[in-house]
All heavy atoms as a GROMACS GRO file, in nm:
protein
  565
    1MET      N    1   2.401   0.231   6.156
    1MET     CA    2   2.408   0.258   6.299
    1MET      C    3   2.514   0.166   6.360
    1MET      O    4   2.512   0.046   6.337
    1MET     CB    5   2.269   0.233   6.360
    1MET     CG    6   2.255   0.277   6.502
    1MET     SD    7   2.084   0.265   6.562
    1MET     CE    8   2.014   0.413   6.496
    2ASN      N    9   2.604   0.224   6.435
    2ASN     CA   10   2.712   0.146   6.494
    2ASN      C   11   2.661   0.050   6.602
    2ASN      O   12   2.714  -0.059   6.618
    2ASN     CB   13   2.819   0.238   6.553
    2ASN     CG   14   2.891   0.317   6.446
    2ASN    OD1   15   2.919   0.267   6.339
    2ASN    ND2   16   2.916   0.442   6.474
    3GLU      N   17   2.561   0.093   6.679
    3GLU     CA   18   2.503   0.010   6.784
    3GLU      C   19   2.352   0.003   6.762
    3GLU      O   20   2.279   0.091   6.807
    3GLU     CB   21   2.537   0.067   6.922
    3GLU     CG   22   2.687   0.069   6.948
    3GLU     CD   23   2.720   0.091   7.094
    3GLU    OE1   24   2.648   0.038   7.180
    3GLU    OE2   25   2.818   0.161   7.121
    4PRO      N   26   2.304  -0.101   6.691
    4PRO     CA   27   2.161  -0.111   6.660
    4PRO      C   28   2.076  -0.108   6.786
    4PRO      O   29   2.112  -0.167   6.889
    4PRO     CB   30   2.150  -0.246   6.590
    4PRO     CG   31   2.286  -0.274   6.538
    4PRO     CD   32   2.380  -0.213   6.638
    5ARG      N   33   1.963  -0.037   6.778
    5ARG     CA   34   1.873  -0.027   6.892
    5ARG      C   35   1.736   0.021   6.847
    5ARG      O   36   1.718   0.062   6.735
    5ARG     CB   37   1.931   0.066   6.997
    5ARG     CG   38   1.966   0.204   6.947
    5ARG     CD   39   2.059   0.271   7.047
    5ARG     NE   40   2.090   0.406   7.010
    5ARG     CZ   41   2.191   0.442   6.933
    5ARG    NH1   42   2.270   0.350   6.882
    5ARG    NH2   43   2.215   0.569   6.905
    6TRP      N   44   1.642   0.017   6.939
    6TRP     CA   45   1.505   0.063   6.914
    6TRP      C   46   1.454   0.136   7.038
    6TRP      O   47   1.522   0.139   7.140
    6TRP     CB   48   1.416  -0.055   6.874
    6TRP     CG   49   1.416  -0.169   6.970
    6TRP    CD1   50   1.518  -0.258   6.995
    6TRP    CD2   51   1.312  -0.208   7.058
    6TRP    NE1   52   1.483  -0.347   7.091
    6TRP    CE2   53   1.354  -0.319   7.132
    6TRP    CE3   54   1.184  -0.160   7.081
    6TRP    CZ2   55   1.276  -0.382   7.227
    6TRP    CZ3   56   1.105  -0.223   7.176
    6TRP    CH2   57   1.153  -0.333   7.246
    7MET      N   58   1.336   0.197   7.030
    7MET     CA   59   1.278   0.277   7.139
    7MET      C   60   1.371   0.392   7.178
    7MET      O   61   1.394   0.419   7.296
    7MET     CB   62   1.243   0.189   7.259
    7MET     CG   63   1.144   0.080   7.227
    7MET     SD   64   1.113  -0.028   7.365
    7MET     CE   65   0.967   0.050   7.430
    8LEU      N   66   1.426   0.461   7.078
    8LEU     CA   67   1.525   0.566   7.099
    8LEU      C   68   1.469   0.704   7.066
    8LEU      O   69   1.362   0.716   7.007
    8LEU     CB   70   1.648   0.539   7.013
    8LEU     CG   71   1.624   0.509   6.864
    8LEU    CD1   72   1.613   0.635   6.783
    8LEU    CD2   73   1.735   0.421   6.813
    9ALA      N   74   1.542   0.808   7.104
    9ALA     CA   75   1.510   0.946   7.065
    9ALA      C   76   1.581   0.975   6.934
    9ALA      O   77   1.695   0.934   6.915
    9ALA     CB   78   1.556   1.043   7.173
   10SER      N   79   1.514   1.046   6.845
   10SER     CA   80   1.579   1.082   6.719
   10SER      C   81   1.522   1.213   6.665
   10SER      O   82   1.409   1.250   6.695
   10SER     CB   83   1.562   0.972   6.616
   10SER     OG   84   1.426   0.956   6.583
   11THR      N   85   1.603   1.279   6.586
   11THR     CA   86   1.560   1.398   6.513
   11THR      C   87   1.660   1.423   6.402
   11THR      O   88   1.764   1.357   6.395
   11THR     CB   89   1.549   1.521   6.608
   11THR    OG1   90   1.480   1.627   6.540
   11THR    CG2   91   1.684   1.568   6.655
   12SER      N   92   1.628   1.516   6.315
   12SER     CA   93   1.721   1.551   6.208
   12SER      C   94   1.723   1.702   6.188
   12SER      O   95   1.627   1.772   6.222
   12SER     CB   96   1.684   1.480   6.078
   12SER     OG   97   1.556   1.522   6.036
   13PHE      N   98   1.834   1.749   6.134
   13PHE     CA   99   1.851   1.889   6.101
   13PHE      C  100   1.938   1.896   5.976
   13PHE      O  101   2.051   1.848   5.977
   13PHE     CB  102   1.917   1.965   6.217
   13PHE     CG  103   1.937   2.111   6.190
   13PHE    CD1  104   1.828   2.197   6.190
   13PHE    CD2  105   2.063   2.161   6.166
   13PHE    CE1  106   1.846   2.331   6.164
   13PHE    CE2  107   2.081   2.296   6.141
   13PHE     CZ  108   1.972   2.382   6.140
   14LYS      N  109   1.883   1.952   5.870
   14LYS     CA  110   1.950   1.957   5.740
   14LYS      C  111   1.990   1.816   5.698
   14LYS      O  112   1.904   1.733   5.680
   14LYS     CB  113   2.066   2.055   5.742
   14LYS     CG  114   2.022   2.198   5.766
   14LYS     CD  115   2.136   2.295   5.756
   14LYS     CE  116   2.083   2.436   5.783
   14LYS     NZ  117   2.191   2.534   5.776
   15ASN      N  118   2.120   1.787   5.687
   15ASN     CA  119   2.163   1.655   5.639
   15ASN      C  120   2.217   1.566   5.750
   15ASN      O  121   2.285   1.468   5.724
   15ASN     CB  122   2.269   1.672   5.529
   15ASN     CG  123   2.386   1.755   5.576
   15ASN    OD1  124   2.388   1.801   5.690
   15ASN    ND2  125   2.483   1.774   5.490
   16ILE      N  126   2.186   1.599   5.876
   16ILE     CA  127   2.234   1.519   5.989
   16ILE      C  128   2.116   1.466   6.071
   16ILE      O  129   2.026   1.541   6.106
   16ILE     CB  130   2.328   1.601   6.079
   16ILE    CG1  131   2.454   1.639   6.000
   16ILE    CG2  132   2.366   1.523   6.205
   16ILE    CD1  133   2.549   1.730   6.072
   17ALA      N  134   2.118   1.338   6.100
   17ALA     CA  135   2.019   1.275   6.188
   17ALA      C  136   2.091   1.233   6.315
   17ALA      O  137   2.204   1.185   6.310
   17ALA     CB  138   1.957   1.154   6.121
   18ILE      N  139   2.025   1.249   6.430
   18ILE     CA  140   2.084   1.211   6.558
   18ILE      C  141   1.994   1.111   6.628
   18ILE      O  142   1.871   1.124   6.627
   18ILE     CB  143   2.108   1.334   6.649
   18ILE    CG1  144   2.209   1.427   6.583
   18ILE    CG2  145   2.156   1.291   6.786
   18ILE    CD1  146   2.253   1.542   6.667
   19PHE      N  147   2.056   1.010   6.688
   19PHE     CA  148   1.986   0.902   6.757
   19PHE      C  149   2.045   0.887   6.896
   19PHE      O  150   2.166   0.880   6.911
   19PHE     CB  151   2.003   0.770   6.680
   19PHE     CG  152   1.961   0.783   6.536
   19PHE    CD1  153   2.052   0.823   6.439
   19PHE    CD2  154   1.831   0.757   6.498
   19PHE    CE1  155   2.014   0.837   6.306
   19PHE    CE2  156   1.791   0.772   6.366
   19PHE     CZ  157   1.884   0.811   6.269
   20ALA      N  158   1.960   0.880   7.000
   20ALA     CA  159   2.009   0.877   7.138
   20ALA      C  160   1.935   0.775   7.221
   20ALA      O  161   1.813   0.762   7.213
   20ALA     CB  162   1.994   1.014   7.202
   21GLY      N  163   2.012   0.703   7.305
   21GLY     CA  164   1.954   0.607   7.397
   21GLY      C  165   1.887   0.491   7.326
   21GLY      O  166   1.927   0.452   7.217
   22GLY      N  167   1.783   0.436   7.389
   22GLY     CA  168   1.711   0.323   7.333
   22GLY      C  169   1.747   0.191   7.401
   22GLY      O  170   1.812   0.189   7.506
   23ILE      N  171   1.705   0.084   7.338
   23ILE     CA  172   1.727  -0.051   7.390
   23ILE      C  173   1.801  -0.133   7.286
   23ILE      O  174   1.763  -0.132   7.168
   23ILE     CB  175   1.593  -0.119   7.424
   23ILE    CG1  176   1.520  -0.039   7.531
   23ILE    CG2  177   1.614  -0.263   7.470
   23ILE    CD1  178   1.381  -0.091   7.562
   24ASP      N  179   1.908  -0.203   7.328
   24ASP     CA  180   1.983  -0.285   7.233
   24ASP      C  181   1.915  -0.420   7.213
   24ASP      O  182   1.810  -0.448   7.271
   24ASP     CB  183   2.130  -0.298   7.274
   24ASP     CG  184   2.153  -0.384   7.397
   24ASP    OD1  185   2.059  -0.451   7.445
   24ASP    OD2  186   2.268  -0.385   7.446
   25GLN      N  187   1.976  -0.505   7.132
   25GLN     CA  188   1.917  -0.634   7.097
   25GLN      C  189   1.901  -0.728   7.215
   25GLN      O  190   1.819  -0.818   7.212
   25GLN     CB  191   1.999  -0.699   6.985
   25GLN     CG  192   1.994  -0.618   6.858
   25GLN     CD  193   2.090  -0.667   6.752
   25GLN    OE1  194   2.186  -0.738   6.780
   25GLN    NE2  195   2.063  -0.630   6.628
   26SER      N  196   1.978  -0.707   7.322
   26SER     CA  197   1.968  -0.794   7.440
   26SER      C  198   1.870  -0.738   7.544
   26SER      O  199   1.849  -0.798   7.649
   26SER     CB  200   2.106  -0.814   7.504
   26SER     OG  201   2.152  -0.692   7.560
   27GLY      N  202   1.811  -0.619   7.518
   27GLY     CA  203   1.717  -0.558   7.610
   27GLY      C  204   1.778  -0.457   7.706
   27GLY      O  205   1.709  -0.402   7.791
   28LYS      N  206   1.907  -0.430   7.692
   28LYS     CA  207   1.976  -0.334   7.779
   28LYS      C  208   1.943  -0.191   7.735
   28LYS      O  209   1.950  -0.157   7.617
   28LYS     CB  210   2.127  -0.356   7.769
   28LYS     CG  211   2.210  -0.258   7.849
   28LYS     CD  212   2.358  -0.285   7.826
   28LYS     CE  213   2.442  -0.171   7.881
   28LYS     NZ  214   2.582  -0.185   7.841
   29VAL      N  215   1.908  -0.105   7.833
   29VAL     CA  216   1.883   0.037   7.804
   29VAL      C  217   2.018   0.105   7.784
   29VAL      O  218   2.111   0.085   7.861
   29VAL     CB  219   1.803   0.103   7.919
   29VAL    CG1  220   1.777   0.250   7.886
   29VAL    CG2  221   1.670   0.030   7.941
   30MET      N  222   2.027   0.187   7.678
   30MET     CA  223   2.156   0.243   7.636
   30MET      C  224   2.166   0.393   7.660
   30MET      O  225   2.065   0.461   7.669
   30MET     CB  226   2.177   0.214   7.488
   30MET     CG  227   2.172   0.066   7.455
   30MET     SD  228   2.190   0.036   7.279
   30MET     CE  229   2.362   0.077   7.258
   31HIS      N  230   2.290   0.443   7.666
   31HIS     CA  231   2.315   0.586   7.678
   31HIS      C  232   2.393   0.641   7.557
   31HIS      O  233   2.431   0.757   7.554
   31HIS     CB  234   2.391   0.616   7.808
   31HIS     CG  235   2.529   0.559   7.813
   31HIS    ND1  236   2.552   0.426   7.839
   31HIS    CD2  237   2.649   0.616   7.793
   31HIS    CE1  238   2.682   0.404   7.835
   31HIS    NE2  239   2.744   0.518   7.808
   32VAL      N  240   2.410   0.560   7.456
   32VAL     CA  241   2.487   0.595   7.336
   32VAL      C  242   2.413   0.699   7.252
   32VAL      O  243   2.291   0.693   7.236
   32VAL     CB  244   2.514   0.469   7.251
   32VAL    CG1  245   2.581   0.503   7.120
   32VAL    CG2  246   2.596   0.369   7.328
   33VAL      N  247   2.489   0.794   7.196
   33VAL     CA  248   2.436   0.894   7.102
   33VAL      C  249   2.519   0.885   6.975
   33VAL      O  250   2.642   0.885   6.981
   33VAL     CB  251   2.442   1.037   7.161
   33VAL    CG1  252   2.388   1.138   7.060
   33VAL    CG2  253   2.366   1.045   7.292
   34GLU      N  254   2.452   0.876   6.860
   34GLU     CA  255   2.520   0.868   6.731
   34GLU      C  256   2.453   0.963   6.633
   34GLU      O  257   2.335   0.992   6.645
   34GLU     CB  258   2.515   0.728   6.674
   34GLU     CG  259   2.589   0.625   6.756
   34GLU     CD  260   2.576   0.486   6.699
   34GLU    OE1  261   2.463   0.441   6.673
   34GLU    OE2  262   2.680   0.423   6.681
   35SER      N  263   2.531   1.009   6.536
   35SER     CA  264   2.474   1.091   6.429
   35SER      C  265   2.509   1.029   6.294
   35SER      O  266   2.609   0.959   6.280
   35SER     CB  267   2.526   1.235   6.437
   35SER     OG  268   2.665   1.239   6.416
   36TYR      N  269   2.423   1.057   6.197
   36TYR     CA  270   2.445   1.010   6.060
   36TYR      C  271   2.444   1.130   5.967
   36TYR      O  272   2.350   1.211   5.970
   36TYR     CB  273   2.336   0.912   6.019
   36TYR     CG  274   2.353   0.861   5.878
   36TYR    CD1  275   2.452   0.770   5.848
   36TYR    CD2  276   2.270   0.905   5.776
   36TYR    CE1  277   2.470   0.723   5.718
   36TYR    CE2  278   2.286   0.859   5.647
   36TYR     CZ  279   2.385   0.768   5.618
   36TYR     OH  280   2.402   0.723   5.490
   37HIS      N  281   2.548   1.144   5.887
   37HIS     CA  282   2.560   1.252   5.790
   37HIS      C  283   2.521   1.195   5.653
   37HIS      O  284   2.596   1.117   5.594
   37HIS     CB  285   2.704   1.305   5.788
   37HIS     CG  286   2.719   1.433   5.716
   37HIS    ND1  287   2.707   1.445   5.580
   37HIS    CD2  288   2.745   1.558   5.762
   37HIS    CE1  289   2.726   1.570   5.544
   37HIS    NE2  290   2.750   1.641   5.654
   38SER      N  291   2.404   1.232   5.603
   38SER     CA  292   2.351   1.170   5.482
   38SER      C  293   2.430   1.203   5.354
   38SER      O  294   2.432   1.123   5.261
   38SER     CB  295   2.205   1.208   5.462
   38SER     OG  296   2.191   1.347   5.442
   39GLU      N  297   2.493   1.318   5.348
   39GLU     CA  298   2.567   1.354   5.226
   39GLU      C  299   2.693   1.272   5.207
   39GLU      O  300   2.732   1.244   5.094
   39GLU     CB  301   2.602   1.503   5.226
   39GLU     CG  302   2.482   1.591   5.200
   39GLU     CD  303   2.520   1.737   5.189
   39GLU    OE1  304   2.639   1.772   5.203
   39GLU    OE2  305   2.428   1.818   5.167
   40ILE      N  306   2.758   1.233   5.317
   40ILE     CA  307   2.881   1.155   5.304
   40ILE      C  308   2.864   1.010   5.350
   40ILE      O  309   2.955   0.930   5.336
   40ILE     CB  310   3.000   1.222   5.376
   40ILE    CG1  311   2.969   1.248   5.522
   40ILE    CG2  312   3.037   1.351   5.307
   40ILE    CD1  313   3.084   1.311   5.601
   41GLY      N  314   2.746   0.977   5.406
   41GLY     CA  315   2.714   0.840   5.442
   41GLY      C  316   2.795   0.784   5.558
   41GLY      O  317   2.830   0.667   5.557
   42THR      N  318   2.824   0.868   5.658
   42THR     CA  319   2.904   0.821   5.772
   42THR      C  320   2.831   0.838   5.905
   42THR      O  321   2.750   0.929   5.922
   42THR     CB  322   3.038   0.897   5.780
   42THR    OG1  323   3.012   1.037   5.794
   42THR    CG2  324   3.123   0.873   5.657
   43TRP      N  325   2.864   0.747   5.998
   43TRP     CA  326   2.813   0.752   6.134
   43TRP      C  327   2.922   0.807   6.225
   43TRP      O  328   3.040   0.780   6.204
   43TRP     CB  329   2.777   0.612   6.183
   43TRP     CG  330   2.653   0.559   6.120
   43TRP    CD1  331   2.644   0.483   6.007
   43TRP    CD2  332   2.520   0.579   6.166
   43TRP    NE1  333   2.514   0.454   5.980
   43TRP    CE2  334   2.434   0.512   6.077
   43TRP    CE3  335   2.463   0.647   6.273
   43TRP    CZ2  336   2.296   0.510   6.092
   43TRP    CZ3  337   2.326   0.646   6.289
   43TRP    CH2  338   2.244   0.578   6.199
   44LYS      N  339   2.881   0.882   6.329
   44LYS     CA  340   2.977   0.936   6.425
   44LYS      C  341   2.921   0.918   6.566
   44LYS      O  342   2.804   0.947   6.591
   44LYS     CB  343   3.000   1.085   6.398
   44LYS     CG  344   3.102   1.149   6.488
   44LYS     CD  345   3.125   1.294   6.446
   44LYS     CE  346   3.231   1.358   6.534
   44LYS     NZ  347   3.256   1.496   6.494
   45THR      N  348   3.004   0.869   6.657
   45THR     CA  349   2.964   0.857   6.797
   45THR      C  350   2.977   0.993   6.862
   45THR      O  351   3.078   1.062   6.846
   45THR     CB  352   3.052   0.753   6.870
   45THR    OG1  353   3.038   0.628   6.804
   45THR    CG2  354   3.009   0.739   7.015
   46ARG      N  355   2.875   1.034   6.935
   46ARG     CA  356   2.869   1.163   7.003
   46ARG      C  357   2.882   1.141   7.154
   46ARG      O  358   2.874   1.028   7.201
   46ARG     CB  359   2.735   1.232   6.973
   46ARG     CG  360   2.711   1.259   6.827
   46ARG     CD  361   2.803   1.365   6.779
   46ARG     NE  362   2.778   1.401   6.640
   46ARG     CZ  363   2.828   1.506   6.583
   46ARG    NH1  364   2.908   1.586   6.651
   46ARG    NH2  365   2.804   1.532   6.458
   47PRO      N  366   2.897   1.249   7.232
   47PRO     CA  367   2.901   1.232   7.379
   47PRO      C  368   2.773   1.162   7.428
   47PRO      O  369   2.663   1.192   7.381
   47PRO     CB  370   2.908   1.376   7.430
   47PRO     CG  371   2.974   1.451   7.319
   47PRO     CD  372   2.921   1.388   7.193
   48CYS      N  373   2.790   1.069   7.520
   48CYS     CA  374   2.679   0.988   7.570
   48CYS      C  375   2.581   1.069   7.655
   48CYS      O  376   2.616   1.173   7.709
   48CYS     CB  377   2.732   0.873   7.656
   48CYS     SG  378   2.822   0.751   7.560
   49LEU      N  379   2.460   1.016   7.667
   49LEU     CA  380   2.363   1.072   7.760
   49LEU      C  381   2.417   1.055   7.901
   49LEU      O  382   2.500   0.967   7.927
   49LEU     CB  383   2.229   0.998   7.749
   49LEU     CG  384   2.158   1.006   7.614
   49LEU    CD1  385   2.037   0.913   7.615
   49LEU    CD2  386   2.115   1.148   7.583
   50ILE      N  387   2.371   1.136   7.995
   50ILE     CA  388   2.417   1.127   8.134
   50ILE      C  389   2.385   0.991   8.194
   50ILE      O  390   2.463   0.937   8.271
   50ILE     CB  391   2.355   1.240   8.218
   50ILE    CG1  392   2.408   1.375   8.168
   50ILE    CG2  393   2.383   1.222   8.366
   50ILE    CD1  394   2.338   1.496   8.226
   51LYS      N  395   2.269   0.935   8.156
   51LYS     CA  396   2.233   0.801   8.202
   51LYS      C  397   2.155   0.730   8.092
   51LYS      O  398   2.102   0.796   8.001
   51LYS     CB  399   2.154   0.806   8.331
   51LYS     CG  400   2.021   0.878   8.323
   51LYS     CD  401   1.955   0.879   8.461
   51LYS     CE  402   1.822   0.950   8.459
   51LYS     NZ  403   1.757   0.945   8.590
   52PRO      N  404   2.149   0.597   8.094
   52PRO     CA  405   2.073   0.524   7.993
   52PRO      C  406   1.927   0.569   7.991
   52PRO      O  407   1.868   0.594   8.096
   52PRO     CB  408   2.085   0.379   8.039
   52PRO     CG  409   2.209   0.374   8.120
   52PRO     CD  410   2.214   0.507   8.190
   53TRP      N  411   1.869   0.578   7.868
   53TRP     CA  412   1.734   0.632   7.853
   53TRP      C  413   1.664   0.565   7.737
   53TRP      O  414   1.725   0.532   7.637
   53TRP     CB  415   1.743   0.782   7.830
   53TRP     CG  416   1.632   0.860   7.892
   53TRP    CD1  417   1.539   0.932   7.823
   53TRP    CD2  418   1.599   0.874   8.029
   53TRP    NE1  419   1.452   0.990   7.911
   53TRP    CE2  420   1.488   0.956   8.038
   53TRP    CE3  421   1.654   0.824   8.146
   53TRP    CZ2  422   1.428   0.991   8.159
   53TRP    CZ3  423   1.596   0.859   8.266
   53TRP    CH2  424   1.484   0.941   8.273
   54LYS      N  425   1.531   0.544   7.749
   54LYS     CA  426   1.451   0.484   7.642
   54LYS      C  427   1.316   0.555   7.635
   54LYS      O  428   1.280   0.633   7.725
   54LYS     CB  429   1.429   0.335   7.668
   54LYS     CG  430   1.347   0.307   7.793
   54LYS     CD  431   1.325   0.160   7.814
   54LYS     CE  432   1.240   0.138   7.941
   54LYS     NZ  433   1.213  -0.002   7.963
   55LEU      N  434   1.242   0.528   7.528
   55LEU     CA  435   1.107   0.579   7.509
   55LEU      C  436   1.099   0.732   7.520
   55LEU      O  437   1.007   0.788   7.578
   55LEU     CB  438   1.010   0.516   7.609
   55LEU     CG  439   0.987   0.366   7.594
   55LEU    CD1  440   0.914   0.310   7.715
   55LEU    CD2  441   0.911   0.336   7.467
   56SER      N  442   1.198   0.801   7.466
   56SER     CA  443   1.203   0.947   7.474
   56SER      C  444   1.188   1.008   7.335
   56SER      O  445   1.181   0.937   7.235
   56SER     CB  446   1.333   0.990   7.540
   56SER     OG  447   1.442   0.930   7.477
   57SER      N  448   1.186   1.139   7.329
   57SER     CA  449   1.180   1.212   7.203
   57SER      C  450   1.302   1.302   7.191
   57SER      O  451   1.361   1.342   7.290
   57SER     CB  452   1.055   1.300   7.200
   57SER     OG  453   0.939   1.221   7.199
   58GLY      N  454   1.338   1.332   7.068
   58GLY     CA  455   1.450   1.420   7.043
   58GLY      C  456   1.407   1.542   6.964
   58GLY      O  457   1.315   1.535   6.882
   59VAL      N  458   1.473   1.655   6.989
   59VAL     CA  459   1.440   1.779   6.918
   59VAL      C  460   1.565   1.866   6.905
   59VAL      O  461   1.651   1.865   6.994
   59VAL     CB  462   1.327   1.856   6.991
   59VAL    CG1  463   1.370   1.899   7.129
   59VAL    CG2  464   1.278   1.974   6.910
   60PHE      N  465   1.578   1.936   6.792
   60PHE     CA  466   1.680   2.039   6.776
   60PHE      C  467   1.616   2.173   6.811
   60PHE      O  468   1.507   2.205   6.763
   60PHE     CB  469   1.728   2.048   6.631
   60PHE     CG  470   1.851   1.969   6.602
   60PHE    CD1  471   1.846   1.860   6.518
   60PHE    CD2  472   1.974   2.006   6.655
   60PHE    CE1  473   1.958   1.788   6.489
   60PHE    CE2  474   2.088   1.933   6.627
   60PHE     CZ  475   2.079   1.824   6.543
   61MET      N  476   1.682   2.249   6.897
   61MET     CA  477   1.632   2.381   6.932
   61MET      C  478   1.752   2.472   6.960
   61MET      O  479   1.842   2.432   7.036
   61MET     CB  480   1.542   2.373   7.057
   61MET     CG  481   1.472   2.502   7.088
   61MET     SD  482   1.348   2.497   7.222
   61MET     CE  483   1.357   2.337   7.292
   62ASP      N  484   1.755   2.586   6.900
   62ASP     CA  485   1.865   2.682   6.918
   62ASP      C  486   2.002   2.618   6.892
   62ASP      O  487   2.098   2.642   6.965
   62ASP     CB  488   1.861   2.744   7.058
   62ASP     CG  489   1.734   2.823   7.083
   62ASP    OD1  490   1.682   2.883   6.987
   62ASP    OD2  491   1.686   2.825   7.197
   63GLY      N  492   2.009   2.532   6.792
   63GLY     CA  493   2.134   2.470   6.753
   63GLY      C  494   2.182   2.357   6.842
   63GLY      O  495   2.295   2.312   6.829
   64LYS      N  496   2.096   2.310   6.933
   64LYS     CA  497   2.134   2.201   7.023
   64LYS      C  498   2.034   2.087   7.012
   64LYS      O  499   1.918   2.107   6.976
   64LYS     CB  500   2.138   2.250   7.168
   64LYS     CG  501   2.243   2.354   7.194
   64LYS     CD  502   2.242   2.399   7.337
   64LYS     CE  503   2.346   2.507   7.360
   64LYS     NZ  504   2.342   2.556   7.497
   65PHE      N  505   2.080   1.965   7.045
   65PHE     CA  506   1.996   1.846   7.045
   65PHE      C  507   1.951   1.817   7.188
   65PHE      O  508   2.035   1.809   7.278
   65PHE     CB  509   2.073   1.727   6.990
   65PHE     CG  510   2.000   1.596   6.999
   65PHE    CD1  511   1.883   1.575   6.930
   65PHE    CD2  512   2.052   1.493   7.075
   65PHE    CE1  513   1.816   1.453   6.938
   65PHE    CE2  514   1.986   1.370   7.083
   65PHE     CZ  515   1.869   1.351   7.014
   66TYR      N  516   1.821   1.805   7.208
   66TYR     CA  517   1.766   1.776   7.340
   66TYR      C  518   1.690   1.644   7.337
   66TYR      O  519   1.621   1.613   7.241
   66TYR     CB  520   1.667   1.886   7.385
   66TYR     CG  521   1.732   2.019   7.407
   66TYR    CD1  522   1.743   2.111   7.303
   66TYR    CD2  523   1.781   2.054   7.532
   66TYR    CE1  524   1.802   2.236   7.326
   66TYR    CE2  525   1.840   2.178   7.554
   66TYR     CZ  526   1.850   2.267   7.449
   66TYR     OH  527   1.908   2.389   7.471
   67VAL      N  528   1.704   1.566   7.446
   67VAL     CA  529   1.625   1.445   7.467
   67VAL      C  530   1.525   1.477   7.577
   67VAL      O  531   1.564   1.522   7.686
   67VAL     CB  532   1.715   1.326   7.507
   67VAL    CG1  533   1.631   1.204   7.540
   67VAL    CG2  534   1.813   1.295   7.394
   68ILE      N  535   1.396   1.454   7.550
   68ILE     CA  536   1.292   1.488   7.647
   68ILE      C  537   1.203   1.368   7.672
   68ILE      O  538   1.184   1.282   7.586
   68ILE     CB  539   1.209   1.609   7.600
   68ILE    CG1  540   1.151   1.585   7.462
   68ILE    CG2  541   1.294   1.734   7.598
   68ILE    CD1  542   1.058   1.693   7.412
   69GLY      N  543   1.150   1.362   7.795
   69GLY     CA  544   1.060   1.252   7.832
   69GLY      C  545   1.132   1.119   7.838
   69GLY      O  546   1.255   1.112   7.839
   70GLY      N  547   1.056   1.013   7.847
   70GLY     CA  548   1.113   0.879   7.847
   70GLY      C  549   1.129   0.817   7.983
   70GLY      O  550   1.078   0.867   8.083
   71GLN      N  551   1.202   0.705   7.986
   71GLN     CA  552   1.225   0.628   8.108
   71GLN      C  553   1.371   0.586   8.118
   71GLN      O  554   1.437   0.568   8.018
   71GLN     CB  555   1.141   0.500   8.108
   71GLN     CG  556   0.994   0.520   8.098
   71GLN     CD  557   0.921   0.387   8.085
   71GLN    OE1  558   0.979   0.285   8.051
   71GLN    NE2  559   0.793   0.390   8.112
   72SER      N  560   1.417   0.567   8.243
   72SER     CA  561   1.554   0.519   8.262
   72SER      C  562   1.555   0.369   8.275
   72SER      O  563   1.454   0.305   8.274
   72SER     CB  564   1.617   0.582   8.386
   72SER     OG  565   1.544   0.549   8.501
   0.00000   0.00000   0.00000
């Protein structure tokens, strides 16, 4: 993970896992979204959330990644 964090939204689809928001090591709520491709072992930064978010859930639906619930 390029920006380590916890209390984030995550989900996976086939060989890709996506991680969004969360809290960094200093306690700052984040808006960063990253994906991990398990077959090639690489991380990629994705478009950020509209605002920083924590304690949420992530889901793939109709080919899209959604972040639901949580706190700003």
